[in-house]
C-alpha positions as CSV (number, residue, x, y, z in Angstrom):
1,X,19.6,-11.3,-124.7
2,X,16.7,-8.8,-124.7
3,X,13.6,-10.2,-123.1
4,X,11.3,-7.2,-123.5
5,X,11.3,-3.8,-125.3
6,X,9.7,-2.2,-122.2
7,X,12.4,-0.3,-120.4
8,X,10.8,-1.1,-117.1
9,X,11.1,-4.8,-117.7
10,X,14.8,-4.6,-118.5
11,X,17.9,-4.8,-116.3
12,X,20.7,-2.3,-116.3
13,X,23.1,-4.8,-117.9
14,X,20.6,-5.3,-120.7
15,X,20.3,-1.6,-121.3
16,X,24.1,-1.2,-121.2
17,X,24.4,-4.0,-123.9
18,X,21.6,-2.4,-125.9
19,X,23.4,0.9,-126.0
20,X,26.5,-0.6,-127.6
21,X,24.5,-1.0,-130.8
22,X,21.5,1.2,-130.5
23,X,20.7,4.7,-129.0
24,X,17.0,5.1,-129.6
25,X,14.3,5.5,-126.9
26,X,10.6,5.9,-127.2
27,X,8.8,8.0,-124.5
28,X,5.0,8.1,-124.2
29,X,3.4,11.2,-122.9
30,X,-0.2,11.8,-122.0
31,X,-2.5,13.2,-119.3
32,X,-4.8,12.3,-116.5
33,X,-8.1,14.1,-117.4
34,X,-11.8,13.6,-118.0
35,X,-12.8,12.2,-121.4
36,X,-16.6,12.7,-121.2
37,X,-19.2,10.5,-119.5
38,X,-17.9,7.2,-121.0
39,X,-14.2,7.9,-121.8
40,X,-11.6,6.8,-119.3
41,X,-9.6,9.4,-117.3
42,X,-6.3,7.7,-118.2
43,X,-7.1,7.7,-121.9
44,X,-4.3,10.0,-123.1
45,X,-1.4,8.2,-121.4
46,X,-2.9,4.7,-121.9
47,X,-3.2,5.2,-125.6
48,X,0.2,6.8,-126.0
49,X,1.8,3.9,-124.0
50,X,0.1,1.3,-126.0
51,X,1.2,2.8,-129.3
52,X,4.7,3.5,-128.1
53,X,5.2,-0.1,-126.9
54,X,3.8,-1.5,-130.2
55,X,6.3,0.7,-132.1
56,X,9.1,-0.6,-129.7
57,X,8.2,-4.2,-130.5
58,X,8.3,-3.6,-134.2
59,X,11.5,-1.6,-134.3
60,X,13.1,-3.5,-131.4
61,X,13.7,-0.2,-129.6
62,X,13.1,0.4,-125.9
63,X,9.9,2.1,-124.8
64,X,10.2,4.0,-121.5
65,X,7.2,4.2,-119.1
66,X,4.8,7.0,-119.8
67,X,4.8,10.5,-118.4
68,X,1.2,10.1,-117.3
69,X,0.4,13.7,-116.1
70,X,0.4,16.6,-118.5
71,X,-0.9,20.0,-119.3
72,X,-4.6,19.7,-118.6
73,X,-5.7,22.8,-116.5
74,X,-8.8,23.3,-118.8
75,X,-10.1,20.0,-117.5
76,X,-9.9,20.7,-113.8
77,X,-13.6,21.6,-113.6
78,X,-14.2,17.8,-113.9
79,X,-13.5,15.5,-110.9
80,X,-10.5,13.1,-111.3
81,X,-8.6,15.4,-113.7
82,X,-5.1,16.6,-112.7
83,X,-2.7,19.0,-114.3
84,X,0.9,20.3,-114.2
85,X,1.7,23.9,-114.8
86,X,3.8,24.5,-118.0
87,X,7.0,25.5,-116.3
88,X,7.0,22.5,-114.0
89,X,6.1,20.1,-116.8
90,X,8.9,21.4,-119.0
91,X,11.4,21.3,-116.2
92,X,10.5,17.7,-115.3
93,X,10.7,16.5,-118.9
94,X,14.1,18.2,-119.4
95,X,15.4,16.3,-116.4
96,X,14.2,13.0,-117.8
97,X,15.8,13.6,-121.2
98,X,19.1,14.7,-119.5
99,X,19.2,11.5,-117.6
100,X,18.6,9.3,-120.7
101,X,21.1,11.4,-122.7
102,X,23.7,10.9,-120.0
103,X,23.5,7.1,-120.5
104,X,24.0,7.4,-124.2
105,X,20.5,7.6,-125.7
106,X,20.5,10.0,-128.6
107,X,17.4,9.4,-130.8
108,X,14.3,10.3,-128.9
109,X,10.8,9.5,-130.2
110,X,8.0,11.0,-128.2
111,X,4.5,9.4,-128.7
112,X,2.1,11.9,-127.4
113,X,-1.6,11.3,-126.5
114,X,-2.7,14.8,-125.4
115,X,-3.0,17.9,-127.4
116,X,-2.3,20.2,-124.4
117,X,1.3,18.8,-124.2
118,X,2.3,19.7,-127.8
119,X,3.7,23.2,-127.2
120,X,5.5,22.3,-124.0
121,X,7.1,19.3,-125.6
122,X,8.5,21.4,-128.5
123,X,9.7,24.0,-126.0
124,X,11.5,21.2,-124.1
125,X,13.2,20.0,-127.3
126,X,14.4,23.5,-128.1
127,X,15.6,24.0,-124.5
128,X,17.7,20.9,-124.7
129,X,19.2,21.8,-128.0
130,X,20.0,25.2,-126.7
131,X,22.1,23.5,-124.0
132,X,23.9,21.5,-126.7
133,X,22.9,17.9,-126.4
134,X,25.2,17.1,-129.3
135,X,24.0,14.3,-131.5
136,X,20.5,14.2,-130.0
137,X,17.4,14.3,-132.1
138,X,13.8,14.7,-130.8
139,X,10.8,13.7,-132.8
140,X,7.2,14.2,-131.7
141,X,4.3,11.9,-132.9
142,X,0.8,13.0,-131.9
143,X,-0.8,9.6,-132.6
144,X,-4.4,10.7,-133.0
145,X,-3.6,13.2,-135.8
146,X,-1.4,10.9,-137.9
147,X,-2.8,11.0,-141.5
148,X,-3.5,7.2,-141.5
149,X,-5.3,7.5,-138.1
150,X,-7.4,10.5,-139.2
151,X,-8.3,8.6,-142.4
152,X,-9.5,5.6,-140.4
153,X,-11.5,7.8,-138.0
154,X,-13.1,9.5,-141.0
155,X,-14.0,6.2,-142.5
156,X,-15.5,4.9,-139.3
157,X,-17.1,8.0,-137.8
158,X,-17.3,10.7,-140.4
159,X,-17.6,14.2,-138.9
160,X,-18.6,12.8,-135.5
161,X,-15.0,12.1,-134.5
162,X,-14.7,15.6,-133.0
163,X,-11.7,16.7,-130.9
164,X,-11.9,15.4,-127.3
165,X,-13.4,12.2,-125.9
166,X,-13.3,11.0,-129.5
167,X,-14.6,7.6,-130.6
168,X,-11.2,6.7,-131.9
169,X,-9.4,7.2,-128.6
170,X,-12.3,5.7,-126.6
171,X,-12.2,2.7,-128.9
172,X,-8.5,2.2,-128.2
173,X,-9.0,2.3,-124.5
174,X,-11.9,-0.1,-124.8
175,X,-9.6,-2.5,-126.6
176,X,-6.9,-2.1,-124.0
177,X,-9.2,-2.6,-121.0
178,X,-11.5,-5.3,-122.6
179,X,-14.6,-3.0,-122.4
180,X,-17.4,-3.6,-124.8
181,X,-19.5,-0.6,-123.9
182,X,-20.3,2.0,-121.3
183,X,-23.4,4.0,-120.6
184,X,-23.6,7.7,-120.2
185,X,-25.7,10.7,-121.0
186,X,-24.2,13.3,-123.3
187,X,-24.6,15.4,-126.4
188,X,-22.0,16.2,-129.1
189,X,-21.7,19.9,-128.2
190,X,-19.7,22.1,-130.5
191,X,-17.1,24.1,-128.7
192,X,-16.3,27.6,-130.2
193,X,-14.3,29.8,-127.9
194,X,-10.9,31.6,-127.7
195,X,-8.2,29.4,-126.2
196,X,-6.9,28.6,-123.6
197,X,-9.7,28.2,-121.1
198,X,-9.7,27.8,-117.4
199,X,-11.4,24.7,-115.9
200,X,-14.5,26.6,-114.9
201,X,-14.7,28.2,-118.3
202,X,-14.4,24.9,-120.2
203,X,-17.0,23.2,-118.0
204,X,-19.4,26.1,-118.6
205,X,-19.0,25.7,-122.3
206,X,-19.1,21.9,-122.4
207,X,-21.2,20.4,-119.6
208,X,-20.2,16.8,-120.6
209,X,-16.5,17.6,-121.2
210,X,-16.7,16.7,-124.9
211,X,-15.6,18.7,-127.9
212,X,-17.9,17.9,-130.8
213,X,-17.3,14.2,-130.4
214,X,-19.7,11.2,-130.3
215,X,-18.0,8.5,-128.2
216,X,-21.2,6.4,-128.5
217,X,-19.7,5.3,-131.8
218,X,-16.7,3.7,-130.1
219,X,-16.2,0.0,-130.5
220,X,-13.7,-2.3,-128.8
221,X,-12.9,-4.0,-132.2
222,X,-12.0,-0.6,-133.7
223,X,-9.4,0.0,-131.0
224,X,-7.1,-2.8,-132.3
225,X,-7.2,-1.2,-135.8
226,X,-6.3,2.2,-134.4
227,X,-3.4,0.7,-132.5
228,X,-1.9,-1.0,-135.5
229,X,-2.5,1.9,-137.9
230,X,-0.9,4.4,-135.5
231,X,2.1,2.1,-134.8
232,X,2.7,1.4,-138.5
233,X,2.5,5.1,-139.4
234,X,5.1,6.0,-136.7
235,X,7.4,3.1,-137.7
236,X,7.3,4.3,-141.3
237,X,8.2,7.8,-140.3
238,X,11.0,6.7,-138.0
239,X,12.5,4.6,-140.7
240,X,12.7,7.6,-143.0
241,X,14.2,10.0,-140.5
242,X,17.8,11.2,-141.0
243,X,20.3,10.3,-138.3
244,X,22.4,13.1,-136.9
245,X,26.1,12.6,-137.2
């Protein structure tokens, strides 16, 4: 009997039994970084974990615990932010996937909550396939840019959604943490600059840490909608994916 689709709440005999009929695993990835004056520092991994676990519930697939830290060096000018250099991050993720692959997991669905991780995640997938990893498939879902999520954000916030510390992701964290509102002083500063940036460069360009976003529009009740829309979108995509022989 499977009691929970959270891998951390399972026992090894339960996982062993699961692997006799299924080989899929969901891995949430995110970051620990500033999200403006009212956004939570754990936003990226918290949202990815919530979406991943909801997908796991629907599909009855195990969701692993999140890889909380990520590629966030451009946020280091703001207290509380932490980052991992690309080479270390990629090596760490490769080790995790190798471990799960060794147990028999083959279909990997990564629910990512941080834009800075995207290139490294794709590099990890290519590295592992270069090694062989016969029968393994890797699929990346950046939840905040799923078409259905973007459509809902457009409906609710128009052109004030922006790109970082967005009302959509802030709404989802408010839902998860039971927060109705937070106060803070900020402006929706446009950010136009070559990329990437150092922490000092980014803080100089954006004193509040935002990227053209208006998190004051965030509402706790919106968060539940984003969670369900993102999960449904990923479930639909997963169900349409081909399975490697």
